[in-house]
N, C-alpha and C positions, 0 to 999 in steps of 0.2 A: 585934338585933345592932347594936352600934355600933363605930365605929372605935377601935381600941386602940393602933395604931402608925402614926405619920406619918413617912414617909421624906422627907428634905430634900436628899438628895444628887443631883447631876446624873446623867443617864444616862451609862453607861460608867464607873461607880464600883463595879461589882460588884452592881448592882441585880437582875440576872436571877438570879444565884446566891442573893442574899438572899431573893428571892421564893420560891425553892424551899425555902430554909432555914425561912422563916416558916411556909410551908405544912406542912413536916414537924413543926414545933413546935406546931402546932395554932392558929396565928394566921392561917389562911386562911379564906375566899379572900382573896387579896392583889390589889388593883388595881394594874396595871402597864401600861406602854405597850402590851404585847401584847394587853391587854384592848381597848384602843382600836382597834388594828389589826383584831382579830377580830370586833368587834361594830359594825355600821353605826349602830345607834341610839346607842350610847355615843359613837361618833365624832361624830355629829351634835350631841350635847349639848356635847361639848368644843369643837367647832368654833364653836358659838355663843358660848361663854364666851371663847374666844381672840379673837373678833371684838368683844367688849365686853359681852356679856350678863351679867346678875347670876347668879352661881353658885347652884344649888340643891344643896347638898351631900348632903341626904338622898336626892335623886333620883339623883345621880351615884355616891355611895359607899354607899348603903343596901345592906346585905347583905354588905359587906366588913368584915373585921376589921383590915386593914392596907392601906397604900398606899405605893407606891414609884415612883420614876422619873417622868419627864415623862409626861403633863402635870401630874399632881397635885403633883409636887415644886416646881413654880413657884409654887404657891399656898399653900405651907406657912405663911406668916404668917397667912393667913385661917383655915387649918385648925387651927392650934394654939389659936386663939381659939374656933372653933366646937366643938372637941372638947377641952375643957380637961383631961380626965382621961387623954387618950391620951399614951403615951410617944413620944419623938421620937428618930428614928434617922438619923444622918448617916453615910452610906457615903462613904468617903474614900480617895483615892489622891493622890499628888503631882500638882500642877497640870500639870507637864510630861508625865507619863505619861498623865494624863487626855487632854490635847490630842492626843497621838500616837494614842490609841485613837479618840477622837471624830472626828479629821480623816480617818481611814481608813474610818469606818463611817457614823455618823449624819450627818455633814456632807455626804456624797455624796448622801444622800436629800434633805436640806434644799435643796441647790443644784439638784437635779433637780425640786424641787417647782414646780408650774406653777399654783398657786392653783386647782386643780380642786376640785370638791365633795369628792372623796375625800381630797385632800391638804392642805386648808387648815389643819387643826390643827397640822401640822408647820411650814408656812411662816409662819402667823400667830403661833404661840406661840414656837417656837424662834428663827426668824430675826428677827422683829420685836420680840417682847416680851423674851425672855431675852437675846438678843444685840444688841438695838438696831439691827437691820438690818445688822449686820457679822458674820455667822456664820462667815466664812472668815478673819477678821482674827486671827491667832494671838495677838498681844500683848493685844488687846482681850478676846478670849474667855478667856484665862488670867486676866486681871484680873477679869472677871465671875465666873469660877469661884471665885477666891480671896475675892472680896467676899461671895459667897454663904456660903462656909464661915465667914467672920468674922461675918456677920450672925446665923447660927444660933448660934454660940458666945456672941454678945453678948446675944441675946434669950431663949434658952431656959435655964431654970434647970438648973444642973449635975446635980441629982438626977433630972431628967426626961429628960436627954439621954445617948445613947451615941454616941460617935464610933467607928465600926467600920471599921478599915483593912483593905484587901485583905490576906488572909493571916491575919487575927486568929482565924478559925475559930469554933468553938462556945463556947469558954469565956466570953469577955466578953459575948457575946450572951445566953447562957443565964443567967448571973448577973444581967444587967440585967432580964431578963424573969421571973426567978424560976422557971425550969423546969429539969428535969434534962437533962444532955447526952445526946443520942441515941447509940445504939450503931451509928453510921454515919458515914461521912466527911462533912465539910462539903461542900455542893454546889459544884461549879466548872463552870459552864456559860457558853456564849456568849462564849468567848474571841474576841479580835479577828479571828483567821483564820476562825473559824466565822461570825462576824457579817458579815465581808466577803463570804463566799459567799452568805449570805442577801441581802445588799444587791445583789449581782450578779444573783441570780435575780429579786429584786423589780423592779429597774430594767429588766431584760430583758422581764419580763412587762408592765410599764407601757408600754414602747416598742412592744411588739407590739399592745397594746390601742389605743394612740393611732394606730398605723399602720392598724389595721383600721377605726377610726372615720373616718379620712380617705380610705380607699379608695372 
């Protein structure tokens, strides 16, 4: 099994819904940030790369047919070279609406990151590499977001790329992948309010664990 779809869109551009969609279409398993959270070994590999190690894509992405979201989305320039036959998928929303969602969800986790063994992929990759140490600077982050979109459009051949906007649904995606439209609604998961609840629970659990270690 080799990688067939490479996601280049930032987190909070509908990547969780797209992950479900790709799995439904037979392009799973799909590597996503949730894989990193759930798997300590995977997290350790990404942590090493975020801190400067040379990526071993076969080790990290072997067994996956698609990848979306951070951390893999940060490395799309390397991935499109390593997997030249893979199609490229840019999940997209307006920069302003992306910031509104990111600032209420992912940013809260990044700012709470304390460089612990468990958290380093987020702090090292998102805060330092993606956003250059300025993850809470609205204008800077929006500029980084827009620069990523422009870079994907400039570098990826049009016939290899699909820009999938929030709300586009099955049609463009299925046409791009050459598969029939499923007899089911396009997934819509992980809305901002739902993710905020997850973040609240995650941060509360982390605070409790830290308090327990200090006791």
